MILORO-578306 format. One record per residue: x, y, z of N, C-alpha, C, O in turn; residue number from 0. Coordinates in Angstrom, 2 decimals, padded with zeros to 5 digits. Layout:
N
+---------+---------+---------+---------+---------+---------+---------+---------+---------+---------+---------+---------+-----+
!     n_X !     n_Y !     n_Z !    ca_X !    ca_Y !    ca_Z !     c_X !     c_Y !     c_Z !     o_X !     o_Y !     o_Z ! pos !
+---------+---------+---------+---------+---------+---------+---------+---------+---------+---------+---------+---------+-----+
!       X !       Y !       Z !       X !       Y !       Z !       X !       Y !       Z !       X !       Y !       Z ! NUM !
...
+---------+---------+---------+---------+---------+---------+---------+---------+---------+---------+---------+---------+-----+
***
This chain:
147
+---------+---------+---------+---------+---------+---------+---------+---------+---------+---------+---------+---------+-----+
!     n_X !     n_Y !     n_Z !    ca_X !    ca_Y !    ca_Z !     c_X !     c_Y !     c_Z !     o_X !     o_Y !     o_Z ! pos !
+---------+---------+---------+---------+---------+---------+---------+---------+---------+---------+---------+---------+-----+
!  101.28 !  097.47 !  076.40 !  102.48 !  097.80 !  077.13 !  103.64 !  097.04 !  076.51 !  103.49 !  095.88 !  076.13 !   0 !
!  104.78 !  097.68 !  076.40 !  105.95 !  097.03 !  075.83 !  107.20 !  097.69 !  076.32 !  107.17 !  098.50 !  077.25 !   1 !
!  108.31 !  097.33 !  075.70 !  109.59 !  097.92 !  076.05 !  109.59 !  099.40 !  075.69 !  108.95 !  099.80 !  074.72 !   2 !
!  110.30 !  100.21 !  076.45 !  110.44 !  101.62 !  076.16 !  111.90 !  101.97 !  076.07 !  112.76 !  101.22 !  076.54 !   3 !
!  112.18 !  103.10 !  075.48 !  113.55 !  103.57 !  075.36 !  113.98 !  104.24 !  076.65 !  113.21 !  104.99 !  077.26 !   4 !
!  115.20 !  103.97 !  077.07 !  115.73 !  104.61 !  078.28 !  116.15 !  106.03 !  077.93 !  116.84 !  106.25 !  076.93 !   5 !
!  115.74 !  106.98 !  078.74 !  116.13 !  108.37 !  078.55 !  117.25 !  108.71 !  079.51 !  117.43 !  108.03 !  080.52 !   6 !
!  118.00 !  109.74 !  079.20 !  119.15 !  110.10 !  080.02 !  119.00 !  111.52 !  080.53 !  119.51 !  112.47 !  079.93 !   7 !
!  118.29 !  111.67 !  081.64 !  118.18 !  112.96 !  082.29 !  117.09 !  113.85 !  081.75 !  116.43 !  113.50 !  080.77 !   8 !
!  116.90 !  115.01 !  082.39 !  115.81 !  115.92 !  082.05 !  115.83 !  116.40 !  080.61 !  114.77 !  116.62 !  080.03 !   9 !
!  117.02 !  116.58 !  080.01 !  117.06 !  117.08 !  078.64 !  116.41 !  116.11 !  077.67 !  115.89 !  116.53 !  076.64 !  10 !
!  116.44 !  114.81 !  077.97 !  115.81 !  113.81 !  077.12 !  114.30 !  113.89 !  077.20 !  113.60 !  113.37 !  076.34 !  11 !
!  113.79 !  114.55 !  078.24 !  112.35 !  114.65 !  078.44 !  111.82 !  116.03 !  078.04 !  110.68 !  116.37 !  078.35 !  12 !
!  112.64 !  116.81 !  077.37 !  112.29 !  118.20 !  077.06 !  111.00 !  118.32 !  076.28 !  110.31 !  119.34 !  076.41 !  13 !
!  110.65 !  117.34 !  075.47 !  109.44 !  117.42 !  074.66 !  108.17 !  117.10 !  075.41 !  107.08 !  117.22 !  074.86 !  14 !
!  108.28 !  116.70 !  076.65 !  107.09 !  116.36 !  077.42 !  106.26 !  117.59 !  077.69 !  106.77 !  118.63 !  078.08 !  15 !
!  104.97 !  117.44 !  077.48 !  104.10 !  118.58 !  077.78 !  102.83 !  118.16 !  078.49 !  102.01 !  119.01 !  078.83 !  16 !
!  102.65 !  116.87 !  078.71 !  101.43 !  116.43 !  079.36 !  101.58 !  116.55 !  080.87 !  102.16 !  115.69 !  081.53 !  17 !
!  101.03 !  117.63 !  081.41 !  101.04 !  117.81 !  082.85 !  100.03 !  116.88 !  083.48 !  099.07 !  116.47 !  082.83 !  18 !
!  100.24 !  116.56 !  084.72 !  099.32 !  115.72 !  085.45 !  097.92 !  116.31 !  085.41 !  097.75 !  117.51 !  085.63 !  19 !
!  096.91 !  115.48 !  085.12 !  095.55 !  116.02 !  085.08 !  095.06 !  116.48 !  086.43 !  094.19 !  117.35 !  086.50 !  20 !
!  095.59 !  115.92 !  087.50 !  095.16 !  116.32 !  088.83 !  096.36 !  116.33 !  089.77 !  097.14 !  115.38 !  089.81 !  21 !
!  096.50 !  117.39 !  090.51 !  097.54 !  117.47 !  091.52 !  096.98 !  116.85 !  092.78 !  095.87 !  117.17 !  093.20 !  22 !
!  097.75 !  115.95 !  093.40 !  097.26 !  115.30 !  094.61 !  097.82 !  116.00 !  095.84 !  098.80 !  116.75 !  095.75 !  23 !
!  097.20 !  115.76 !  096.98 !  097.52 !  116.48 !  098.21 !  098.98 !  116.46 !  098.61 !  099.53 !  117.50 !  098.96 !  24 !
!  099.62 !  115.28 !  098.56 !  101.02 !  115.18 !  098.95 !  101.90 !  116.00 !  098.01 !  102.87 !  116.61 !  098.44 !  25 !
!  101.57 !  116.00 !  096.74 !  102.31 !  116.80 !  095.76 !  102.24 !  118.28 !  096.12 !  103.25 !  118.98 !  096.06 !  26 !
!  101.07 !  118.74 !  096.49 !  100.91 !  120.14 !  096.91 !  101.70 !  120.42 !  098.18 !  102.33 !  121.47 !  098.30 !  27 !
!  101.67 !  119.49 !  099.12 !  102.38 !  119.66 !  100.38 !  103.88 !  119.81 !  100.17 !  104.51 !  120.70 !  100.74 !  28 !
!  104.46 !  118.93 !  099.34 !  105.90 !  118.97 !  099.10 !  106.25 !  120.10 !  098.13 !  107.28 !  120.75 !  098.27 !  29 !
!  105.38 !  120.32 !  097.14 !  105.58 !  121.44 !  096.22 !  106.30 !  121.11 !  094.93 !  107.00 !  121.96 !  094.38 !  30 !
!  106.14 !  119.89 !  094.42 !  106.78 !  119.55 !  093.16 !  105.79 !  119.56 !  092.01 !  104.58 !  119.51 !  092.22 !  31 !
!  106.32 !  119.63 !  090.79 !  105.54 !  119.58 !  089.55 !  105.84 !  118.26 !  088.86 !  106.94 !  117.73 !  089.00 !  32 !
!  104.88 !  117.71 !  088.13 !  105.07 !  116.43 !  087.46 !  104.56 !  116.47 !  086.03 !  103.51 !  117.05 !  085.74 !  33 !
!  105.32 !  115.84 !  085.14 !  104.95 !  115.68 !  083.74 !  105.20 !  114.23 !  083.36 !  106.04 !  113.56 !  083.96 !  34 !
!  104.46 !  113.75 !  082.38 !  104.71 !  112.39 !  081.93 !  104.74 !  112.31 !  080.42 !  104.12 !  113.11 !  079.72 !  35 !
!  105.47 !  111.33 !  079.93 !  105.55 !  111.02 !  078.51 !  105.11 !  109.58 !  078.34 !  104.40 !  109.05 !  079.20 !  36 !
!  105.51 !  108.94 !  077.28 !  105.18 !  107.54 !  077.03 !  106.25 !  106.67 !  077.70 !  107.34 !  106.48 !  077.16 !  37 !
!  105.93 !  106.15 !  078.89 !  106.88 !  105.33 !  079.62 !  107.95 !  106.13 !  080.34 !  108.94 !  105.56 !  080.81 !  38 !
!  107.78 !  107.43 !  080.43 !  108.75 !  108.31 !  081.09 !  108.00 !  109.35 !  081.92 !  106.81 !  109.57 !  081.73 !  39 !
!  108.71 !  109.98 !  082.83 !  108.12 !  111.07 !  083.61 !  109.23 !  111.94 !  084.19 !  110.37 !  111.50 !  084.33 !  40 !
!  108.86 !  113.15 !  084.51 !  109.77 !  114.13 !  085.10 !  109.05 !  114.81 !  086.25 !  107.93 !  115.30 !  086.10 !  41 !
!  109.70 !  114.85 !  087.41 !  109.20 !  115.57 !  088.58 !  110.25 !  116.61 !  088.95 !  111.43 !  116.27 !  089.09 !  42 !
!  109.83 !  117.86 !  089.12 !  110.77 !  118.94 !  089.43 !  110.38 !  119.63 !  090.73 !  109.21 !  119.66 !  091.12 !  43 !
!  111.39 !  120.19 !  091.38 !  111.17 !  120.86 !  092.66 !  112.20 !  121.96 !  092.84 !  113.39 !  121.76 !  092.61 !  44 !
!  111.73 !  123.14 !  093.24 !  112.61 !  124.21 !  093.67 !  112.80 !  124.04 !  095.17 !  111.83 !  124.07 !  095.93 !  45 !
!  114.03 !  123.87 !  095.60 !  114.32 !  123.61 !  097.02 !  114.00 !  124.85 !  097.85 !  114.41 !  125.96 !  097.52 !  46 !
!  113.27 !  124.63 !  098.95 !  112.93 !  125.68 !  099.90 !  113.35 !  125.22 !  101.30 !  113.69 !  124.06 !  101.49 !  47 !
!  113.34 !  126.12 !  102.24 !  113.81 !  125.83 !  103.60 !  113.09 !  124.63 !  104.23 !  113.71 !  123.86 !  104.95 !  48 !
!  111.78 !  124.48 !  103.95 !  111.05 !  123.37 !  104.59 !  111.40 !  122.00 !  104.00 !  110.94 !  120.99 !  104.52 !  49 !
!  112.20 !  121.94 !  102.94 !  112.67 !  120.67 !  102.37 !  113.94 !  120.18 !  103.05 !  114.36 !  119.04 !  102.82 !  50 !
!  114.56 !  121.03 !  103.88 !  115.86 !  120.71 !  104.46 !  115.72 !  119.94 !  105.78 !  114.79 !  120.16 !  106.55 !  51 !
!  116.68 !  119.04 !  106.00 !  116.72 !  118.33 !  107.28 !  117.52 !  119.18 !  108.28 !  118.00 !  120.25 !  107.92 !  52 !
!  117.68 !  118.73 !  109.52 !  118.42 !  119.54 !  110.51 !  119.88 !  119.80 !  110.15 !  120.51 !  120.69 !  110.72 !  53 !
!  120.44 !  119.04 !  109.20 !  121.82 !  119.25 !  108.76 !  121.93 !  120.25 !  107.62 !  123.03 !  120.51 !  107.13 !  54 !
!  120.80 !  120.81 !  107.20 !  120.82 !  121.84 !  106.17 !  120.83 !  121.33 !  104.74 !  121.07 !  122.11 !  103.82 !  55 !
!  120.58 !  120.04 !  104.52 !  120.48 !  119.49 !  103.16 !  119.07 !  118.93 !  102.97 !  118.35 !  118.67 !  103.93 !  56 !
!  118.69 !  118.74 !  101.71 !  117.36 !  118.23 !  101.41 !  117.17 !  116.87 !  102.08 !  118.02 !  115.99 !  101.97 !  57 !
!  116.06 !  116.73 !  102.76 !  115.71 !  115.47 !  103.43 !  115.62 !  114.36 !  102.38 !  115.08 !  114.58 !  101.30 !  58 !
!  116.15 !  113.18 !  102.69 !  116.12 !  112.05 !  101.77 !  114.72 !  111.67 !  101.33 !  114.54 !  111.16 !  100.22 !  59 !
!  113.74 !  111.92 !  102.17 !  112.36 !  111.60 !  101.82 !  111.84 !  112.43 !  100.66 !  110.92 !  112.00 !  099.95 !  60 !
!  112.41 !  113.61 !  100.45 !  111.98 !  114.46 !  099.33 !  112.39 !  113.80 !  098.01 !  111.56 !  113.66 !  097.11 !  61 !
!  113.66 !  113.40 !  097.90 !  114.11 !  112.72 !  096.67 !  113.37 !  111.41 !  096.49 !  112.99 !  111.06 !  095.37 !  62 !
!  113.15 !  110.68 !  097.57 !  112.40 !  109.41 !  097.52 !  111.01 !  109.66 !  096.94 !  110.59 !  108.97 !  096.01 !  63 !
!  110.30 !  110.63 !  097.50 !  108.94 !  110.91 !  097.05 !  108.92 !  111.38 !  095.59 !  108.02 !  111.01 !  094.83 !  64 !
!  109.90 !  112.18 !  095.21 !  109.96 !  112.65 !  093.82 !  110.15 !  111.47 !  092.87 !  109.48 !  111.40 !  091.84 !  65 !
!  111.06 !  110.56 !  093.20 !  111.31 !  109.41 !  092.31 !  110.14 !  108.44 !  092.30 !  109.79 !  107.91 !  091.25 !  66 !
!  109.51 !  108.21 !  093.46 !  108.35 !  107.32 !  093.51 !  107.23 !  107.89 !  092.65 !  106.56 !  107.16 !  091.92 !  67 !
!  107.01 !  109.19 !  092.75 !  105.97 !  109.83 !  091.94 !  106.31 !  109.75 !  090.45 !  105.45 !  109.43 !  089.64 !  68 !
!  107.56 !  110.05 !  090.10 !  107.96 !  109.98 !  088.69 !  107.80 !  108.56 !  088.15 !  107.30 !  108.37 !  087.04 !  69 !
!  108.22 !  107.57 !  088.92 !  108.12 !  106.19 !  088.44 !  106.66 !  105.74 !  088.34 !  106.30 !  105.02 !  087.42 !  70 !
!  105.83 !  106.17 !  089.29 !  104.40 !  105.87 !  089.20 !  103.77 !  106.52 !  087.98 !  102.96 !  105.89 !  087.30 !  71 !
!  104.13 !  107.78 !  087.70 !  103.59 !  108.47 !  086.52 !  104.05 !  107.80 !  085.22 !  103.26 !  107.65 !  084.29 !  72 !
!  105.32 !  107.39 !  085.18 !  105.83 !  106.70 !  083.99 !  105.07 !  105.39 !  083.78 !  104.72 !  105.05 !  082.65 !  73 !
!  104.81 !  104.68 !  084.86 !  104.05 !  103.43 !  084.77 !  102.63 !  103.70 !  084.30 !  102.15 !  103.04 !  083.38 !  74 !
!  101.97 !  104.67 !  084.91 !  100.58 !  104.98 !  084.53 !  100.46 !  105.40 !  083.08 !  099.41 !  105.18 !  082.46 !  75 !
!  101.50 !  105.99 !  082.53 !  101.43 !  106.44 !  081.13 !  101.29 !  105.28 !  080.16 !  100.90 !  105.48 !  079.01 !  76 !
!  101.60 !  104.07 !  080.60 !  101.52 !  102.90 !  079.73 !  100.29 !  102.04 !  079.98 !  100.02 !  101.11 !  079.22 !  77 !
!  099.53 !  102.36 !  081.03 !  098.39 !  101.52 !  081.40 !  097.11 !  101.97 !  080.73 !  096.92 !  103.15 !  080.43 !  78 !
!  096.21 !  101.01 !  080.52 !  094.88 !  101.32 !  080.02 !  094.12 !  102.09 !  081.09 !  094.49 !  102.06 !  082.26 !  79 !
!  093.06 !  102.78 !  080.67 !  092.29 !  103.62 !  081.59 !  091.65 !  102.85 !  082.75 !  091.34 !  103.44 !  083.78 !  80 !
!  091.45 !  101.54 !  082.59 !  090.83 !  100.75 !  083.65 !  091.85 !  100.14 !  084.61 !  091.52 !  099.26 !  085.40 !  81 !
!  093.10 !  100.61 !  084.53 !  094.18 !  100.08 !  085.39 !  094.80 !  101.20 !  086.21 !  094.80 !  102.37 !  085.81 !  82 !
!  095.34 !  100.83 !  087.36 !  096.13 !  101.72 !  088.21 !  097.39 !  100.96 !  088.61 !  097.54 !  099.78 !  088.29 !  83 !
!  098.29 !  101.63 !  089.31 !  099.48 !  100.94 !  089.78 !  099.72 !  101.24 !  091.25 !  099.21 !  102.22 !  091.79 !  84 !
!  100.51 !  100.38 !  091.88 !  100.90 !  100.57 !  093.27 !  102.34 !  100.10 !  093.43 !  102.74 !  099.08 !  092.87 !  85 !
!  103.11 !  100.85 !  094.18 !  104.50 !  100.49 !  094.43 !  104.56 !  099.18 !  095.22 !  103.91 !  099.05 !  096.26 !  86 !
!  105.34 !  098.22 !  094.72 !  105.56 !  096.96 !  095.43 !  106.82 !  097.06 !  096.28 !  106.82 !  096.71 !  097.46 !  87 !
!  107.90 !  097.54 !  095.66 !  109.17 !  097.71 !  096.36 !  109.94 !  098.81 !  095.68 !  109.74 !  099.11 !  094.50 !  88 !
!  110.85 !  099.41 !  096.45 !  111.64 !  100.51 !  095.91 !  112.99 !  100.54 !  096.62 !  113.07 !  100.54 !  097.85 !  89 !
!  114.04 !  100.57 !  095.82 !  115.40 !  100.68 !  096.37 !  115.95 !  102.04 !  095.99 !  115.88 !  102.44 !  094.83 !  90 !
!  116.49 !  102.75 !  096.97 !  117.01 !  104.10 !  096.72 !  118.47 !  104.16 !  097.17 !  118.85 !  103.61 !  098.20 !  91 !
!  119.28 !  104.82 !  096.37 !  120.68 !  105.08 !  096.69 !  120.89 !  106.59 !  096.67 !  120.49 !  107.27 !  095.73 !  92 !
!  121.52 !  107.11 !  097.72 !  121.80 !  108.53 !  097.82 !  123.30 !  108.75 !  097.58 !  124.13 !  108.01 !  098.09 !  93 !
!  123.62 !  109.78 !  096.78 !  125.00 !  110.02 !  096.40 !  125.60 !  111.31 !  096.96 !  126.78 !  111.34 !  097.29 !  94 !
!  124.80 !  112.35 !  097.08 !  125.32 !  113.63 !  097.59 !  124.16 !  114.45 !  098.13 !  123.01 !  114.29 !  097.71 !  95 !
!  124.49 !  115.32 !  099.06 !  123.50 !  116.24 !  099.59 !  123.43 !  117.50 !  098.74 !  124.37 !  117.84 !  098.02 !  96 !
!  122.32 !  118.17 !  098.84 !  122.11 !  119.44 !  098.13 !  121.24 !  120.31 !  099.03 !  120.35 !  119.80 !  099.71 !  97 !
!  121.50 !  121.61 !  099.02 !  120.74 !  122.48 !  099.93 !  120.03 !  123.64 !  099.23 !  119.28 !  124.37 !  099.88 !  98 !
!  120.26 !  123.82 !  097.95 !  119.57 !  124.91 !  097.24 !  119.48 !  124.57 !  095.76 !  120.16 !  123.67 !  095.26 !  99 !
!  118.62 !  125.32 !  095.08 !  118.48 !  125.14 !  093.63 !  117.29 !  124.28 !  093.26 !  116.27 !  124.26 !  093.94 ! 100 !
!  117.45 !  123.57 !  092.17 !  116.36 !  122.79 !  091.59 !  116.75 !  121.31 !  091.59 !  117.91 !  120.96 !  091.36 ! 101 !
!  115.76 !  120.45 !  091.84 !  115.94 !  119.01 !  091.69 !  115.05 !  118.52 !  090.56 !  113.91 !  118.97 !  090.40 ! 102 !
!  115.58 !  117.59 !  089.77 !  114.83 !  116.97 !  088.67 !  114.91 !  115.46 !  088.84 !  116.01 !  114.90 !  088.85 ! 103 !
!  113.77 !  114.81 !  088.97 !  113.72 !  113.35 !  089.04 !  113.12 !  112.84 !  087.74 !  111.98 !  113.17 !  087.40 ! 104 !
!  113.88 !  112.04 !  087.01 !  113.40 !  111.45 !  085.77 !  113.20 !  109.96 !  085.98 !  113.97 !  109.31 !  086.69 ! 105 !
!  112.18 !  109.42 !  085.36 !  111.89 !  107.99 !  085.48 !  111.64 !  107.40 !  084.10 !  111.11 !  108.06 !  083.21 ! 106 !
!  112.02 !  106.14 !  083.96 !  111.84 !  105.42 !  082.71 !  111.42 !  103.98 !  083.02 !  112.04 !  103.31 !  083.84 ! 107 !
!  110.38 !  103.54 !  082.35 !  109.98 !  102.13 !  082.46 !  111.03 !  101.31 !  081.72 !  111.34 !  101.60 !  080.56 ! 108 !
!  111.57 !  100.29 !  082.38 !  112.56 !  099.44 !  081.72 !  111.97 !  098.11 !  081.27 !  112.52 !  097.46 !  080.39 ! 109 !
!  110.84 !  097.70 !  081.88 !  110.13 !  096.51 !  081.42 !  108.70 !  096.59 !  081.92 !  108.45 !  096.79 !  083.12 ! 110 !
!  107.76 !  096.43 !  081.01 !  106.35 !  096.49 !  081.38 !  105.68 !  095.16 !  081.06 !  105.49 !  094.81 !  079.90 ! 111 !
!  105.34 !  094.42 !  082.12 !  104.58 !  093.20 !  081.96 !  103.11 !  093.46 !  082.19 !  102.71 !  094.60 !  082.45 ! 112 !
!  102.30 !  092.41 !  082.11 !  100.87 !  092.57 !  082.33 !  100.54 !  092.88 !  083.78 !  099.57 !  093.60 !  084.06 ! 113 !
!  101.33 !  092.34 !  084.71 !  101.02 !  092.50 !  086.14 !  102.06 !  093.28 !  086.92 !  101.75 !  093.86 !  087.96 ! 114 !
!  103.30 !  093.31 !  086.44 !  104.40 !  093.99 !  087.13 !  105.13 !  094.89 !  086.13 !  105.41 !  094.47 !  085.01 ! 115 !
!  105.44 !  096.11 !  086.56 !  106.21 !  097.06 !  085.74 !  107.46 !  097.42 !  086.52 !  107.39 !  097.77 !  087.70 ! 116 !
!  108.62 !  097.33 !  085.86 !  109.90 !  097.68 !  086.48 !  110.35 !  099.03 !  085.94 !  110.32 !  099.28 !  084.73 ! 117 !
!  110.78 !  099.90 !  086.86 !  111.09 !  101.28 !  086.51 !  112.39 !  101.69 !  087.19 !  112.74 !  101.17 !  088.25 ! 118 !
!  113.10 !  102.64 !  086.57 !  114.27 !  103.21 !  087.22 !  114.17 !  104.73 !  087.18 !  113.50 !  105.30 !  086.31 ! 119 !
!  114.83 !  105.38 !  088.14 !  114.77 !  106.84 !  088.24 !  116.11 !  107.39 !  088.70 !  116.92 !  106.70 !  089.32 ! 120 !
!  116.32 !  108.65 !  088.36 !  117.51 !  109.39 !  088.79 !  117.07 !  110.78 !  089.21 !  116.23 !  111.40 !  088.55 ! 121 !
!  117.63 !  111.27 !  090.31 !  117.41 !  112.65 !  090.72 !  118.73 !  113.38 !  090.58 !  119.76 !  112.94 !  091.10 ! 122 !
!  118.70 !  114.51 !  089.87 !  119.89 !  115.32 !  089.68 !  119.61 !  116.74 !  090.13 !  118.45 !  117.17 !  090.20 ! 123 !
!  120.69 !  117.48 !  090.44 !  120.52 !  118.88 !  090.80 !  120.51 !  119.72 !  089.52 !  120.59 !  119.19 !  088.41 ! 124 !
!  120.42 !  121.03 !  089.69 !  120.35 !  121.93 !  088.55 !  121.57 !  121.91 !  087.65 !  121.50 !  122.34 !  086.50 ! 125 !
!  122.70 !  121.40 !  088.16 !  123.93 !  121.28 !  087.37 !  124.09 !  119.89 !  086.78 !  125.12 !  119.59 !  086.17 ! 126 !
!  123.08 !  119.03 !  086.95 !  123.13 !  117.69 !  086.40 !  123.88 !  116.68 !  087.25 !  124.11 !  115.55 !  086.81 ! 127 !
!  124.28 !  117.06 !  088.47 !  124.99 !  116.13 !  089.35 !  124.00 !  115.15 !  089.98 !  122.92 !  115.54 !  090.43 ! 128 !
!  124.38 !  113.88 !  090.00 !  123.52 !  112.82 !  090.53 !  123.38 !  112.97 !  092.05 !  124.36 !  112.98 !  092.78 ! 129 !
!  122.13 !  113.06 !  092.50 !  121.81 !  113.18 !  093.92 !  121.36 !  111.84 !  094.47 !  121.77 !  111.43 !  095.56 ! 130 !
!  120.50 !  111.14 !  093.72 !  119.96 !  109.85 !  094.15 !  119.50 !  109.06 !  092.93 !  119.23 !  109.64 !  091.88 ! 131 !
!  119.41 !  107.75 !  093.08 !  118.85 !  106.91 !  092.02 !  117.99 !  105.84 !  092.66 !  118.08 !  105.58 !  093.86 ! 132 !
!  117.15 !  105.22 !  091.85 !  116.21 !  104.24 !  092.37 !  115.81 !  103.24 !  091.30 !  115.80 !  103.55 !  090.11 ! 133 !
!  115.49 !  102.04 !  091.76 !  114.78 !  101.07 !  090.93 !  113.56 !  100.66 !  091.72 !  113.57 !  100.66 !  092.95 ! 134 !
!  112.50 !  100.31 !  091.00 !  111.26 !  099.98 !  091.68 !  110.42 !  099.06 !  090.82 !  110.60 !  098.96 !  089.61 ! 135 !
!  109.49 !  098.38 !  091.49 !  108.51 !  097.53 !  090.81 !  107.12 !  098.00 !  091.21 !  106.87 !  098.35 !  092.37 ! 136 !
!  106.23 !  098.01 !  090.24 !  104.85 !  098.46 !  090.46 !  103.89 !  097.35 !  090.05 !  104.05 !  096.75 !  088.99 ! 137 !
!  102.90 !  097.10 !  090.88 !  101.84 !  096.15 !  090.54 !  100.82 !  096.87 !  089.66 !  100.50 !  098.03 !  089.90 ! 138 !
!  100.32 !  096.17 !  088.66 !  099.24 !  096.68 !  087.82 !  097.95 !  096.10 !  088.37 !  097.78 !  094.89 !  088.46 ! 139 !
!  097.02 !  096.99 !  088.74 !  095.77 !  096.61 !  089.39 !  094.57 !  097.14 !  088.62 !  094.69 !  098.08 !  087.83 ! 140 !
!  093.43 !  096.53 !  088.86 !  092.18 !  097.04 !  088.29 !  091.82 !  098.34 !  089.02 !  091.90 !  098.41 !  090.24 ! 141 !
!  091.44 !  099.35 !  088.27 !  091.01 !  100.61 !  088.88 !  089.69 !  100.39 !  089.61 !  088.85 !  099.62 !  089.15 ! 142 !
!  089.52 !  101.05 !  090.74 !  088.24 !  100.92 !  091.44 !  087.11 !  101.46 !  090.56 !  087.28 !  102.45 !  089.84 ! 143 !
!  085.98 !  100.81 !  090.63 !  084.83 !  101.28 !  089.85 !  083.97 !  102.15 !  090.73 !  083.81 !  101.88 !  091.92 ! 144 !
!  083.43 !  103.20 !  090.14 !  082.54 !  104.07 !  090.92 !  081.13 !  103.54 !  090.82 !  080.68 !  103.12 !  089.76 ! 145 !
!  080.43 !  103.58 !  091.94 !  079.07 !  103.03 !  092.00 !  078.04 !  104.09 !  091.80 !  076.85 !  103.81 !  091.82 ! 146 !
+---------+---------+---------+---------+---------+---------+---------+---------+---------+---------+---------+---------+-----+
***
């Protein structure tokens, strides 16, 4: 694990082609897609009615979950097969509401240590306007062994 290059939005991740090997239940429930690169990840979502809060804009939890997933995927892309990660803390800032179209959450590892990985993420709409941003720290843990 080492330093990685910071990417700037979904276009910087255009070469990514490694889709998640397994879709997890929450991902299916929310309906987003995830890809990862080396120290980077992209999570995309087509906004549907069930993503909206009572005010008619995407619920903040949707952007939060997209960025947490992207940052976790970016972290996992740098770990050995016998390691996993877990979110320690996450700070989110919301900038504007959105009610239709596509959301793209990009994440980049900014520092990878042996035990803690620091990551940042941005969620933008289909026009590239900033919707939310986040910084987070992930613990590096031993993967559970199967008996």
